[in-house]
All heavy atoms as a GROMACS GRO file, in nm:
protein
  573
    1MET      N    1   0.084  -0.117   0.000
    1MET     CA    2   0.000   0.000   0.000
    1MET      C    3   0.089   0.124   0.000
    1MET      O    4   0.178   0.138   0.081
    1MET     CB    5  -0.086  -0.004   0.124
    1MET     CG    6  -0.187   0.101   0.128
    1MET     SD    7  -0.295   0.054   0.262
    1MET     CE    8  -0.426   0.155   0.242
    2ILE      N    9   0.061   0.216  -0.096
    2ILE     CA   10   0.141   0.337  -0.110
    2ILE      C   11   0.065   0.454  -0.049
    2ILE      O   12  -0.052   0.477  -0.081
    2ILE     CB   13   0.171   0.365  -0.259
    2ILE    CG1   14   0.247   0.249  -0.318
    2ILE    CG2   15   0.246   0.495  -0.274
    2ILE    CD1   16   0.266   0.259  -0.467
    3THR      N   17   0.131   0.529   0.035
    3THR     CA   18   0.069   0.648   0.093
    3THR      C   19   0.142   0.772   0.042
    3THR      O   20   0.263   0.771   0.027
    3THR     CB   21   0.076   0.646   0.247
    3THR    OG1   22   0.212   0.640   0.285
    3THR    CG2   23   0.001   0.526   0.302
    4GLU      N   24   0.064   0.874   0.015
    4GLU     CA   25   0.122   0.999  -0.033
    4GLU      C   26   0.125   1.100   0.080
    4GLU      O   27   0.032   1.110   0.159
    4GLU     CB   28   0.039   1.056  -0.148
    4GLU     CG   29   0.052   0.977  -0.274
    4GLU     CD   30  -0.020   1.046  -0.389
    4GLU    OE1   31  -0.030   1.170  -0.388
    4GLU    OE2   32  -0.067   0.975  -0.477
    5THR      N   33   0.231   1.175   0.085
    5THR     CA   34   0.239   1.284   0.183
    5THR      C   35   0.239   1.415   0.106
    5THR      O   36   0.304   1.429   0.003
    5THR     CB   37   0.367   1.273   0.269
    5THR    OG1   38   0.479   1.278   0.182
    5THR    CG2   39   0.368   1.144   0.347
    6THR      N   40   0.164   1.508   0.157
    6THR     CA   41   0.160   1.640   0.094
    6THR      C   42   0.219   1.743   0.188
    6THR      O   43   0.202   1.736   0.309
    6THR     CB   44   0.016   1.680   0.060
    6THR    OG1   45  -0.061   1.680   0.178
    6THR    CG2   46  -0.046   1.584  -0.040
    7THR      N   47   0.289   1.834   0.130
    7THR     CA   48   0.350   1.942   0.206
    7THR      C   49   0.279   2.072   0.170
    7THR      O   50   0.268   2.107   0.053
    7THR     CB   51   0.500   1.954   0.174
    7THR    OG1   52   0.561   1.828   0.198
    7THR    CG2   53   0.564   2.061   0.258
    8VAL      N   54   0.235   2.142   0.270
    8VAL     CA   55   0.168   2.271   0.248
    8VAL      C   56   0.275   2.379   0.256
    8VAL      O   57   0.338   2.400   0.359
    8VAL     CB   58   0.058   2.295   0.354
    8VAL    CG1   59  -0.004   2.432   0.334
    8VAL    CG2   60  -0.046   2.186   0.346
    9LEU      N   61   0.295   2.447   0.143
    9LEU     CA   62   0.395   2.553   0.140
    9LEU      C   63   0.343   2.682   0.200
    9LEU      O   64   0.414   2.753   0.269
    9LEU     CB   65   0.442   2.578  -0.004
    9LEU     CG   66   0.513   2.460  -0.071
    9LEU    CD1   67   0.544   2.495  -0.216
    9LEU    CD2   68   0.638   2.426   0.004
   10ALA      N   69   0.219   2.714   0.172
   10ALA     CA   70   0.160   2.836   0.226
   10ALA      C   71   0.012   2.814   0.243
   10ALA      O   72  -0.053   2.751   0.159
   10ALA     CB   73   0.185   2.953   0.133
   11GLU      N   74  -0.041   2.866   0.350
   11GLU     CA   75  -0.184   2.854   0.374
   11GLU      C   76  -0.245   2.994   0.366
   11GLU      O   77  -0.196   3.088   0.428
   11GLU     CB   78  -0.210   2.796   0.513
   11GLU     CG   79  -0.356   2.774   0.541
   11GLU     CD   80  -0.377   2.706   0.675
   11GLU    OE1   81  -0.291   2.628   0.717
   11GLU    OE2   82  -0.480   2.735   0.737
   12ILE      N   83  -0.349   3.001   0.287
   12ILE     CA   84  -0.415   3.130   0.270
   12ILE      C   85  -0.521   3.142   0.378
   12ILE      O   86  -0.613   3.062   0.386
   12ILE     CB   87  -0.478   3.144   0.131
   12ILE    CG1   88  -0.370   3.138   0.024
   12ILE    CG2   89  -0.556   3.275   0.120
   12ILE    CD1   90  -0.425   3.139  -0.116
   13GLY      N   91  -0.505   3.242   0.462
   13GLY     CA   92  -0.602   3.264   0.568
   13GLY      C   93  -0.657   3.405   0.559
   13GLY      O   94  -0.608   3.490   0.486
   14GLY      N   95  -0.760   3.431   0.632
   14GLY     CA   96  -0.817   3.564   0.631
   14GLY      C   97  -0.939   3.572   0.543
   14GLY      O   98  -1.006   3.473   0.517
   15ASN      N   99  -0.964   3.690   0.495
   15ASN     CA  100  -1.086   3.715   0.420
   15ASN      C  101  -1.051   3.769   0.282
   15ASN      O  102  -0.955   3.843   0.264
   15ASN     CB  103  -1.168   3.819   0.498
   15ASN     CG  104  -1.313   3.815   0.459
   15ASN    OD1  105  -1.348   3.764   0.355
   15ASN    ND2  106  -1.397   3.869   0.545
   16ILE      N  107  -1.131   3.733   0.184
   16ILE     CA  108  -1.107   3.778   0.048
   16ILE      C  109  -1.133   3.928   0.034
   16ILE      O  110  -1.085   3.992  -0.060
   16ILE     CB  111  -1.193   3.696  -0.052
   16ILE    CG1  112  -1.144   3.714  -0.196
   16ILE    CG2  113  -1.337   3.732  -0.040
   16ILE    CD1  114  -1.011   3.653  -0.222
   17ASN      N  115  -1.204   3.987   0.130
   17ASN     CA  116  -1.229   4.132   0.126
   17ASN      C  117  -1.100   4.211   0.136
   17ASN      O  118  -1.089   4.321   0.084
   17ASN     CB  119  -1.323   4.173   0.239
   17ASN     CG  120  -1.462   4.118   0.219
   17ASN    OD1  121  -1.499   4.079   0.109
   17ASN    ND2  122  -1.539   4.116   0.325
   18VAL      N  123  -1.002   4.156   0.206
   18VAL     CA  124  -0.874   4.225   0.219
   18VAL      C  125  -0.806   4.236   0.083
   18VAL      O  126  -0.747   4.338   0.049
   18VAL     CB  127  -0.785   4.152   0.321
   18VAL    CG1  128  -0.648   4.215   0.329
   18VAL    CG2  129  -0.852   4.150   0.457
   19VAL      N  130  -0.818   4.132   0.003
   19VAL     CA  131  -0.761   4.135  -0.132
   19VAL      C  132  -0.835   4.238  -0.217
   19VAL      O  133  -0.775   4.315  -0.292
   19VAL     CB  134  -0.768   3.996  -0.197
   19VAL    CG1  135  -0.721   4.000  -0.341
   19VAL    CG2  136  -0.687   3.896  -0.117
   20GLY      N  137  -0.967   4.244  -0.200
   20GLY     CA  138  -1.047   4.342  -0.273
   20GLY      C  139  -1.009   4.484  -0.238
   20GLY      O  140  -1.001   4.570  -0.325
   21TYR      N  141  -0.984   4.510  -0.110
   21TYR     CA  142  -0.944   4.645  -0.072
   21TYR      C  143  -0.805   4.676  -0.124
   21TYR      O  144  -0.778   4.790  -0.161
   21TYR     CB  145  -0.949   4.664   0.080
   21TYR     CG  146  -0.899   4.800   0.119
   21TYR    CD1  147  -0.970   4.914   0.083
   21TYR    CD2  148  -0.780   4.816   0.187
   21TYR    CE1  149  -0.924   5.040   0.115
   21TYR    CE2  150  -0.734   4.942   0.220
   21TYR     CZ  151  -0.805   5.053   0.185
   21TYR     OH  152  -0.759   5.177   0.215
   22GLY      N  153  -0.717   4.579  -0.126
   22GLY     CA  154  -0.584   4.602  -0.180
   22GLY      C  155  -0.589   4.643  -0.326
   22GLY      O  156  -0.518   4.733  -0.370
   23ILE      N  157  -0.677   4.579  -0.401
   23ILE     CA  158  -0.694   4.616  -0.541
   23ILE      C  159  -0.762   4.752  -0.553
   23ILE      O  160  -0.727   4.834  -0.637
   23ILE     CB  161  -0.773   4.507  -0.616
   23ILE    CG1  162  -0.690   4.378  -0.619
   23ILE    CG2  163  -0.810   4.551  -0.756
   23ILE    CD1  164  -0.765   4.258  -0.670
   24ALA      N  165  -0.860   4.777  -0.464
   24ALA     CA  166  -0.933   4.905  -0.468
   24ALA      C  167  -0.844   5.022  -0.427
   24ALA      O  168  -0.872   5.136  -0.463
   24ALA     CB  169  -1.054   4.898  -0.376
   25ALA      N  170  -0.736   4.997  -0.355
   25ALA     CA  171  -0.646   5.105  -0.313
   25ALA      C  172  -0.554   5.150  -0.426
   25ALA      O  173  -0.494   5.256  -0.418
   25ALA     CB  174  -0.563   5.060  -0.193
   26LEU      N  175  -0.545   5.071  -0.532
   26LEU     CA  176  -0.460   5.110  -0.645
   26LEU      C  177  -0.515   5.233  -0.717
   26LEU      O  178  -0.439   5.322  -0.755
   26LEU     CB  179  -0.447   4.994  -0.743
   26LEU     CG  180  -0.366   4.874  -0.696
   26LEU    CD1  181  -0.373   4.764  -0.800
   26LEU    CD2  182  -0.224   4.914  -0.669
   27GLY      N  183  -0.646   5.238  -0.736
   27GLY     CA  184  -0.707   5.350  -0.807
   27GLY      C  185  -0.683   5.483  -0.739
   27GLY      O  186  -0.635   5.577  -0.802
   28PRO      N  187  -0.717   5.496  -0.610
   28PRO     CA  188  -0.689   5.623  -0.542
   28PRO      C  189  -0.540   5.656  -0.534
   28PRO      O  190  -0.503   5.773  -0.538
   28PRO     CB  191  -0.748   5.603  -0.403
   28PRO     CG  192  -0.856   5.504  -0.424
   28PRO     CD  193  -0.805   5.412  -0.529
   29GLY      N  194  -0.456   5.556  -0.527
   29GLY     CA  195  -0.312   5.582  -0.526
   29GLY      C  196  -0.266   5.647  -0.656
   29GLY      O  197  -0.189   5.743  -0.656
   30ILE      N  198  -0.316   5.595  -0.766
   30ILE     CA  199  -0.284   5.653  -0.896
   30ILE      C  200  -0.348   5.791  -0.908
   30ILE      O  201  -0.288   5.885  -0.961
   30ILE     CB  202  -0.329   5.559  -1.009
   30ILE    CG1  203  -0.245   5.431  -1.006
   30ILE    CG2  204  -0.318   5.627  -1.145
   30ILE    CD1  205  -0.298   5.322  -1.096
   31GLY      N  206  -0.471   5.804  -0.858
   31GLY     CA  207  -0.542   5.932  -0.865
   31GLY      C  208  -0.471   6.044  -0.790
   31GLY      O  209  -0.463   6.156  -0.838
   32VAL      N  210  -0.420   6.013  -0.672
   32VAL     CA  211  -0.347   6.114  -0.594
   32VAL      C  212  -0.222   6.157  -0.671
   32VAL      O  213  -0.190   6.276  -0.676
   32VAL     CB  214  -0.311   6.059  -0.454
   32VAL    CG1  215  -0.209   6.147  -0.384
   32VAL    CG2  216  -0.434   6.047  -0.369
   33GLY      N  217  -0.154   6.063  -0.731
   33GLY     CA  218  -0.036   6.098  -0.810
   33GLY      C  219  -0.070   6.188  -0.927
   33GLY      O  220   0.003   6.283  -0.956
   34LEU      N  221  -0.182   6.160  -0.993
   34LEU     CA  222  -0.222   6.244  -1.106
   34LEU      C  223  -0.264   6.384  -1.062
   34LEU      O  224  -0.235   6.483  -1.130
   34LEU     CB  225  -0.336   6.177  -1.182
   34LEU     CG  226  -0.300   6.051  -1.260
   34LEU    CD1  227  -0.425   5.988  -1.320
   34LEU    CD2  228  -0.199   6.083  -1.368
   35VAL      N  229  -0.332   6.393  -0.948
   35VAL     CA  230  -0.375   6.524  -0.898
   35VAL      C  231  -0.254   6.612  -0.866
   35VAL      O  232  -0.246   6.728  -0.907
   35VAL     CB  233  -0.466   6.508  -0.774
   35VAL    CG1  234  -0.483   6.640  -0.701
   35VAL    CG2  235  -0.601   6.453  -0.814
   36PHE      N  236  -0.157   6.556  -0.794
   36PHE     CA  237  -0.041   6.636  -0.758
   36PHE      C  238   0.049   6.664  -0.879
   36PHE      O  239   0.109   6.772  -0.887
   36PHE     CB  240   0.038   6.568  -0.646
   36PHE     CG  241  -0.024   6.589  -0.511
   36PHE    CD1  242  -0.100   6.490  -0.453
   36PHE    CD2  243  -0.007   6.708  -0.443
   36PHE    CE1  244  -0.159   6.509  -0.330
   36PHE    CE2  245  -0.065   6.729  -0.320
   36PHE     CZ  246  -0.142   6.628  -0.263
   37ALA      N  247   0.055   6.571  -0.973
   37ALA     CA  248   0.134   6.596  -1.094
   37ALA      C  249   0.073   6.710  -1.175
   37ALA      O  250   0.145   6.795  -1.229
   37ALA     CB  251   0.142   6.469  -1.178
   38ALA      N  252  -0.060   6.714  -1.182
   38ALA     CA  253  -0.126   6.822  -1.256
   38ALA      C  254  -0.104   6.956  -1.187
   38ALA      O  255  -0.084   7.058  -1.254
   38ALA     CB  256  -0.276   6.793  -1.268
   39TYR      N  257  -0.106   6.956  -1.054
   39TYR     CA  258  -0.082   7.082  -0.981
   39TYR      C  259   0.061   7.131  -1.003
   39TYR      O  260   0.082   7.251  -1.026
   39TYR     CB  261  -0.108   7.063  -0.832
   39TYR     CG  262  -0.066   7.182  -0.750
   39TYR    CD1  263  -0.137   7.301  -0.756
   39TYR    CD2  264   0.047   7.177  -0.669
   39TYR    CE1  265  -0.098   7.412  -0.682
   39TYR    CE2  266   0.087   7.287  -0.596
   39TYR     CZ  267   0.014   7.403  -0.602
   39TYR     OH  268   0.054   7.513  -0.530
   40ILE      N  269   0.156   7.042  -0.997
   40ILE     CA  270   0.296   7.081  -1.017
   40ILE      C  271   0.316   7.135  -1.158
   40ILE      O  272   0.384   7.236  -1.179
   40ILE     CB  273   0.389   6.963  -0.988
   40ILE    CG1  274   0.388   6.932  -0.838
   40ILE    CG2  275   0.531   6.991  -1.035
   40ILE    CD1  276   0.456   6.802  -0.802
   41GLN      N  277   0.255   7.070  -1.255
   41GLN     CA  278   0.270   7.115  -1.393
   41GLN      C  279   0.202   7.251  -1.414
   41GLN      O  280   0.257   7.339  -1.482
   41GLN     CB  281   0.211   7.012  -1.488
   41GLN     CG  282   0.234   7.045  -1.634
   41GLN     CD  283   0.182   6.936  -1.725
   41GLN    OE1  284   0.107   6.849  -1.684
   41GLN    NE2  285   0.224   6.941  -1.850
   42ALA      N  286   0.084   7.269  -1.356
   42ALA     CA  287   0.014   7.397  -1.371
   42ALA      C  288   0.091   7.510  -1.304
   42ALA      O  289   0.099   7.621  -1.357
   42ALA     CB  290  -0.126   7.388  -1.313
   43THR      N  291   0.149   7.482  -1.188
   43THR     CA  292   0.226   7.584  -1.116
   43THR      C  293   0.356   7.617  -1.190
   43THR      O  294   0.399   7.732  -1.191
   43THR     CB  295   0.256   7.537  -0.973
   43THR    OG1  296   0.131   7.506  -0.910
   43THR    CG2  297   0.325   7.644  -0.894
   44ALA      N  298   0.414   7.518  -1.251
   44ALA     CA  299   0.537   7.543  -1.326
   44ALA      C  300   0.511   7.626  -1.452
   44ALA      O  301   0.593   7.708  -1.490
   44ALA     CB  302   0.603   7.410  -1.364
   45ARG      N  303   0.394   7.605  -1.513
   45ARG     CA  304   0.362   7.680  -1.634
   45ARG      C  305   0.322   7.824  -1.603
   45ARG      O  306   0.358   7.916  -1.675
   45ARG     CB  307   0.250   7.611  -1.712
   45ARG     CG  308   0.296   7.485  -1.781
   45ARG     CD  309   0.178   7.417  -1.848
   45ARG     NE  310   0.222   7.292  -1.908
   45ARG     CZ  311   0.228   7.273  -2.039
   45ARG    NH1  312   0.195   7.369  -2.121
   45ARG    NH2  313   0.268   7.157  -2.086
   46GLN      N  314   0.241   7.843  -1.497
   46GLN     CA  315   0.196   7.977  -1.460
   46GLN      C  316   0.205   7.992  -1.308
   46GLN      O  317   0.108   7.963  -1.236
   46GLN     CB  318   0.053   8.002  -1.506
   46GLN     CG  319   0.040   8.012  -1.656
   46GLN     CD  320  -0.100   8.049  -1.696
   46GLN    OE1  321  -0.194   8.036  -1.621
   46GLN    NE2  322  -0.113   8.096  -1.820
   47PRO      N  323   0.318   8.034  -1.258
   47PRO     CA  324   0.336   8.043  -1.113
   47PRO      C  325   0.242   8.142  -1.046
   47PRO      O  326   0.213   8.127  -0.927
   47PRO     CB  327   0.482   8.090  -1.098
   47PRO     CG  328   0.547   8.062  -1.228
   47PRO     CD  329   0.442   8.065  -1.331
   48GLU      N  330   0.193   8.240  -1.118
   48GLU     CA  331   0.104   8.339  -1.056
   48GLU      C  332  -0.033   8.282  -1.020
   48GLU      O  333  -0.106   8.342  -0.942
   48GLU     CB  334   0.088   8.462  -1.146
   48GLU     CG  335   0.020   8.436  -1.279
   48GLU     CD  336   0.114   8.391  -1.389
   48GLU    OE1  337   0.234   8.369  -1.363
   48GLU    OE2  338   0.067   8.380  -1.502
   49THR      N  339  -0.070   8.169  -1.076
   49THR     CA  340  -0.199   8.107  -1.045
   49THR      C  341  -0.186   7.994  -0.942
   49THR      O  342  -0.278   7.915  -0.927
   49THR     CB  343  -0.264   8.051  -1.173
   49THR    OG1  344  -0.182   7.948  -1.225
   49THR    CG2  345  -0.287   8.160  -1.275
   50ALA      N  346  -0.075   7.989  -0.871
   50ALA     CA  347  -0.053   7.880  -0.776
   50ALA      C  348  -0.157   7.880  -0.664
   50ALA      O  349  -0.201   7.774  -0.620
   50ALA     CB  350   0.087   7.889  -0.717
   51GLY      N  351  -0.198   7.999  -0.619
   51GLY     CA  352  -0.298   8.005  -0.512
   51GLY      C  353  -0.433   7.951  -0.556
   51GLY      O  354  -0.502   7.883  -0.480
   52LEU      N  355  -0.473   7.981  -0.679
   52LEU     CA  356  -0.601   7.933  -0.730
   52LEU      C  357  -0.599   7.783  -0.756
   52LEU      O  358  -0.694   7.711  -0.720
   52LEU     CB  359  -0.636   8.007  -0.859
   52LEU     CG  360  -0.767   7.968  -0.926
   52LEU    CD1  361  -0.885   8.003  -0.837
   52LEU    CD2  362  -0.778   8.038  -1.060
   53THR      N  363  -0.493   7.734  -0.816
   53THR     CA  364  -0.488   7.592  -0.847
   53THR      C  365  -0.465   7.506  -0.722
   53THR      O  366  -0.498   7.388  -0.723
   53THR     CB  367  -0.378   7.562  -0.951
   53THR    OG1  368  -0.254   7.612  -0.902
   53THR    CG2  369  -0.411   7.625  -1.084
   54ARG      N  370  -0.414   7.566  -0.615
   54ARG     CA  371  -0.395   7.491  -0.490
   54ARG      C  372  -0.530   7.448  -0.433
   54ARG      O  373  -0.545   7.339  -0.380
   54ARG     CB  374  -0.318   7.574  -0.390
   54ARG     CG  375  -0.281   7.498  -0.265
   54ARG     CD  376  -0.196   7.579  -0.169
   54ARG     NE  377  -0.073   7.624  -0.234
   54ARG     CZ  378  -0.036   7.751  -0.244
   54ARG    NH1  379  -0.112   7.846  -0.191
   54ARG    NH2  380   0.076   7.784  -0.304
   55VAL      N  381  -0.630   7.534  -0.446
   55VAL     CA  382  -0.764   7.501  -0.398
   55VAL      C  383  -0.819   7.381  -0.474
   55VAL      O  384  -0.875   7.288  -0.415
   55VAL     CB  385  -0.858   7.623  -0.414
   55VAL    CG1  386  -1.000   7.587  -0.378
   55VAL    CG2  387  -0.809   7.738  -0.330
   56TYR      N  388  -0.802   7.382  -0.605
   56TYR     CA  389  -0.849   7.269  -0.685
   56TYR      C  390  -0.771   7.142  -0.655
   56TYR      O  391  -0.826   7.031  -0.660
   56TYR     CB  392  -0.840   7.303  -0.834
   56TYR     CG  393  -0.934   7.413  -0.876
   56TYR    CD1  394  -0.887   7.526  -0.940
   56TYR    CD2  395  -1.069   7.404  -0.850
   56TYR    CE1  396  -0.972   7.627  -0.977
   56TYR    CE2  397  -1.156   7.505  -0.886
   56TYR     CZ  398  -1.108   7.615  -0.950
   56TYR     OH  399  -1.193   7.715  -0.986
   57MET      N  400  -0.644   7.156  -0.622
   57MET     CA  401  -0.565   7.039  -0.586
   57MET      C  402  -0.620   6.973  -0.461
   57MET      O  403  -0.637   6.852  -0.455
   57MET     CB  404  -0.418   7.078  -0.565
   57MET     CG  405  -0.332   6.962  -0.519
   57MET     SD  406  -0.171   7.009  -0.456
   57MET     CE  407  -0.213   7.099  -0.309
   58PHE      N  408  -0.649   7.054  -0.359
   58PHE     CA  409  -0.700   6.997  -0.235
   58PHE      C  410  -0.840   6.939  -0.253
   58PHE      O  411  -0.874   6.838  -0.190
   58PHE     CB  412  -0.699   7.102  -0.123
   58PHE     CG  413  -0.562   7.126  -0.067
   58PHE    CD1  414  -0.510   7.254  -0.064
   58PHE    CD2  415  -0.484   7.023  -0.020
   58PHE    CE1  416  -0.384   7.278  -0.012
   58PHE    CE2  417  -0.357   7.045   0.031
   58PHE     CZ  418  -0.307   7.172   0.035
   59MET      N  419  -0.921   6.999  -0.338
   59MET     CA  420  -1.053   6.943  -0.365
   59MET      C  421  -1.042   6.808  -0.435
   59MET      O  422  -1.111   6.712  -0.400
   59MET     CB  423  -1.135   7.040  -0.449
   59MET     CG  424  -1.183   7.160  -0.371
   59MET     SD  425  -1.266   7.285  -0.471
   59MET     CE  426  -1.378   7.191  -0.570
   60GLY      N  427  -0.954   6.799  -0.533
   60GLY     CA  428  -0.933   6.672  -0.601
   60GLY      C  429  -0.875   6.566  -0.510
   60GLY      O  430  -0.915   6.450  -0.514
   61PHE      N  431  -0.783   6.606  -0.424
   61PHE     CA  432  -0.724   6.514  -0.328
   61PHE      C  433  -0.830   6.460  -0.232
   61PHE      O  434  -0.833   6.341  -0.201
   61PHE     CB  435  -0.612   6.584  -0.252
   61PHE     CG  436  -0.548   6.499  -0.146
   61PHE    CD1  437  -0.465   6.395  -0.181
   61PHE    CD2  438  -0.573   6.524  -0.012
   61PHE    CE1  439  -0.406   6.315  -0.083
   61PHE    CE2  440  -0.515   6.447   0.085
   61PHE     CZ  441  -0.431   6.342   0.050
   62ALA      N  442  -0.919   6.547  -0.186
   62ALA     CA  443  -1.024   6.504  -0.093
   62ALA      C  444  -1.120   6.405  -0.158
   62ALA      O  445  -1.160   6.307  -0.096
   62ALA     CB  446  -1.100   6.626  -0.042
   63VAL      N  447  -1.154   6.429  -0.284
   63VAL     CA  448  -1.246   6.338  -0.353
   63VAL      C  449  -1.180   6.201  -0.373
   63VAL      O  450  -1.242   6.096  -0.351
   63VAL     CB  451  -1.289   6.398  -0.489
   63VAL    CG1  452  -1.361   6.296  -0.573
   63VAL    CG2  453  -1.376   6.518  -0.466
   64VAL      N  454  -1.055   6.200  -0.412
   64VAL     CA  455  -0.985   6.074  -0.434
   64VAL      C  456  -0.969   5.997  -0.303
   64VAL      O  457  -0.988   5.875  -0.298
   64VAL     CB  458  -0.848   6.100  -0.502
   64VAL    CG1  459  -0.764   5.975  -0.504
   64VAL    CG2  460  -0.868   6.150  -0.643
   65GLU      N  461  -0.936   6.066  -0.196
   65GLU     CA  462  -0.921   5.998  -0.067
   65GLU      C  463  -1.055   5.950  -0.014
   65GLU      O  464  -1.061   5.849   0.056
   65GLU     CB  465  -0.853   6.090   0.034
   65GLU     CG  466  -0.706   6.104   0.010
   65GLU     CD  467  -0.631   5.971   0.018
   65GLU    OE1  468  -0.656   5.893   0.112
   65GLU    OE2  469  -0.550   5.946  -0.071
   66ALA      N  470  -1.164   6.019  -0.045
   66ALA     CA  471  -1.296   5.972  -0.005
   66ALA      C  472  -1.327   5.839  -0.073
   66ALA      O  473  -1.388   5.750  -0.012
   66ALA     CB  474  -1.402   6.076  -0.039
   67LEU      N  475  -1.284   5.823  -0.197
   67LEU     CA  476  -1.304   5.695  -0.266
   67LEU      C  477  -1.224   5.584  -0.200
   67LEU      O  478  -1.271   5.471  -0.190
   67LEU     CB  479  -1.266   5.708  -0.413
   67LEU     CG  480  -1.357   5.795  -0.498
   67LEU    CD1  481  -1.300   5.809  -0.639
   67LEU    CD2  482  -1.496   5.735  -0.503
   68ALA      N  483  -1.105   5.616  -0.152
   68ALA     CA  484  -1.024   5.515  -0.084
   68ALA      C  485  -1.090   5.474   0.047
   68ALA      O  486  -1.094   5.355   0.082
   68ALA     CB  487  -0.884   5.569  -0.058
   69LEU      N  488  -1.143   5.571   0.121
   69LEU     CA  489  -1.212   5.538   0.247
   69LEU      C  490  -1.341   5.461   0.221
   69LEU      O  491  -1.377   5.373   0.299
   69LEU     CB  492  -1.240   5.666   0.326
   69LEU     CG  493  -1.116   5.735   0.382
   69LEU    CD1  494  -1.156   5.867   0.447
   69LEU    CD2  495  -1.045   5.646   0.481
   70LEU      N  496  -1.408   5.492   0.114
   70LEU     CA  497  -1.528   5.417   0.078
   70LEU      C  498  -1.494   5.271   0.048
   70LEU      O  499  -1.567   5.180   0.088
   70LEU     CB  500  -1.595   5.483  -0.042
   70LEU     CG  501  -1.727   5.422  -0.088
   70LEU    CD1  502  -1.833   5.441   0.018
   70LEU    CD2  503  -1.770   5.485  -0.218
   71GLY      N  504  -1.385   5.249  -0.021
   71GLY     CA  505  -1.340   5.112  -0.046
   71GLY      C  506  -1.306   5.038   0.081
   71GLY      O  507  -1.334   4.919   0.096
   72LEU      N  508  -1.246   5.107   0.177
   72LEU     CA  509  -1.213   5.045   0.305
   72LEU      C  510  -1.339   5.008   0.382
   72LEU      O  511  -1.349   4.898   0.437
   72LEU     CB  512  -1.127   5.141   0.389
   72LEU     CG  513  -1.089   5.092   0.528
   72LEU    CD1  514  -0.998   4.972   0.518
   72LEU    CD2  515  -1.024   5.202   0.607
   73VAL      N  516  -1.436   5.097   0.384
   73VAL     CA  517  -1.562   5.068   0.453
   73VAL      C  518  -1.634   4.951   0.390
   73VAL      O  519  -1.686   4.863   0.457
   73VAL     CB  520  -1.650   5.195   0.457
   73VAL    CG1  521  -1.791   5.164   0.503
   73VAL    CG2  522  -1.588   5.301   0.545
   74LEU      N  523  -1.639   4.948   0.258
   74LEU     CA  524  -1.708   4.838   0.190
   74LEU      C  525  -1.636   4.705   0.209
   74LEU      O  526  -1.701   4.600   0.207
   74LEU     CB  527  -1.723   4.870   0.041
   74LEU     CG  528  -1.820   4.982   0.009
   74LEU    CD1  529  -1.822   5.009  -0.141
   74LEU    CD2  530  -1.960   4.947   0.058
   75ALA      N  531  -1.508   4.709   0.227
   75ALA     CA  532  -1.434   4.584   0.251
   75ALA      C  533  -1.475   4.521   0.383
   75ALA      O  534  -1.484   4.398   0.395
   75ALA     CB  535  -1.284   4.610   0.249
   76PHE      N  536  -1.502   4.602   0.484
   76PHE     CA  537  -1.542   4.549   0.613
   76PHE      C  538  -1.693   4.531   0.626
   76PHE      O  539  -1.740   4.455   0.710
   76PHE     CB  540  -1.491   4.638   0.726
   76PHE     CG  541  -1.342   4.631   0.743
   76PHE    CD1  542  -1.264   4.739   0.713
   76PHE    CD2  543  -1.282   4.515   0.786
   76PHE    CE1  544  -1.126   4.733   0.727
   76PHE    CE2  545  -1.145   4.507   0.800
   76PHE     CZ  546  -1.068   4.616   0.771
   77ALA      N  547  -1.770   4.599   0.544
   77ALA     CA  548  -1.916   4.590   0.553
   77ALA      C  549  -1.968   4.457   0.501
   77ALA      O  550  -2.074   4.412   0.541
   77ALA     CB  551  -1.981   4.705   0.476
   78GLN      N  552  -1.897   4.390   0.415
   78GLN     CA  553  -1.943   4.265   0.355
   78GLN      C  554  -1.920   4.144   0.442
   78GLN      O  555  -1.955   4.035   0.405
   78GLN     CB  556  -1.874   4.246   0.219
   78GLN     CG  557  -1.906   4.354   0.118
   78GLN     CD  558  -2.051   4.353   0.080
   78GLN    OE1  559  -2.114   4.250   0.073
   78GLN    NE2  560  -2.106   4.471   0.059
   79GLN      N  561  -1.859   4.161   0.558
   79GLN     CA  562  -1.828   4.045   0.642
   79GLN      C  563  -1.949   3.991   0.715
   79GLN      O  564  -1.951   3.876   0.752
   79GLN     CB  565  -1.720   4.082   0.744
   79GLN     CG  566  -1.585   4.102   0.681
   79GLN     CD  567  -1.480   4.132   0.785
   79GLN    OE1  568  -1.505   4.128   0.904
   79GLN    NE2  569  -1.360   4.161   0.740
   80GLY      N  570  -2.049   4.072   0.740
   80GLY     CA  571  -2.166   4.033   0.820
   80GLY      C  572  -2.247   3.931   0.754
   80GLY      O  573  -2.286   3.828   0.779
   0.00000   0.00000   0.00000
């Protein structure tokens, strides 16, 4: 009689929601980079409008970060 032994190299534990949030965090990460890159480029082209474009930068940053927090909340809301 032949018996087989199996070796477990890695065990996946936890919840699949964590993977979903990890993927959902990529979008806001890219979005924040684009918002700040656009602000830097606008300020470099016309330095006199830096005060006006700074307001738009913070508004865009807040919207993008709200999406990241929404993804975090939804990742934990599905556990129930």
